N, C-alpha and C positions, 0 to 999 in steps of 0.2 A: 298614186300607189298604183299598184295591179290587185285587182278584187279576187280573192280565192276562188270564187264561181268560175272562172274562166281558166281550165285547167292549162289548154293550150299558151295564154298568155304567162301563166304561173310558170309553166316549164321552161318557157323561153326567158322569163326573169330570173329563174334560178340557174340555166346554163351562163346568162351574161354575167349575173354577180360571181359568177365560179372563175369566167374567164376575167373577170377584173381584178379579182383577189390575185390571182398571179401575176398580173405586171406591178413593175417597179421603175416608175424614171420619176427625174427631177421634175418635170412637169405635169405629173400625174398626180390627183389626190389617193391616197390607200384606201384600199377598199379592206377590212378591218374583220366585217362578218355580215350576214343579211341572215333573212327571217321572216316569220309569218306573225301577223296580227291579227287581230279581231276585225280591223278592217281591211287589211290587206297585207302585202308584203313591201319590208323595207330593207336599205343598206343601212350599214354604220360606217361612215366613212371620216377621214382624217380630217381635222377642223384647221383651217387653213386662214392665216392674217391676212385682211385686204378686204377689197371690194369686188364684187361678181363683176362679172362683163355685163350683167343687165343695169346693176348700179352706175357702172360708167358710162352706159350709153345715155343714162337720164340727163347727163350732161351736155348730150350733143353727141353726134356723128364723131367717129374716130378720123382724126388724120392718117391719110394713107400710108407712112411711115408705121404709126402706133399699131395700125390692123394689121399690117406686112409683120411686125413683131410678133405680135399675138397667133396670128396663121401658121408663121415659121415655129415658134413655140410648141402647138398640137400638132402640125404636122410630125416633128422631132419626136415628140411623146408616141 
């Protein structure tokens, strides 16, 4: 999280959260809200079913075709 004691980082986080909240695409999780808590700033995002990329990589490296599919989806978004 972004610590509130760093005003430059907090301002950057807020700008990026506002930008992310305006984006809409099937390959992007929706950002519903953002805010401050006692220990830092946070995003409220859409909960998606499935595994994360980090979880998938625990099973080993991606095959080139699988990696290309993931990268293409991210680039499209």
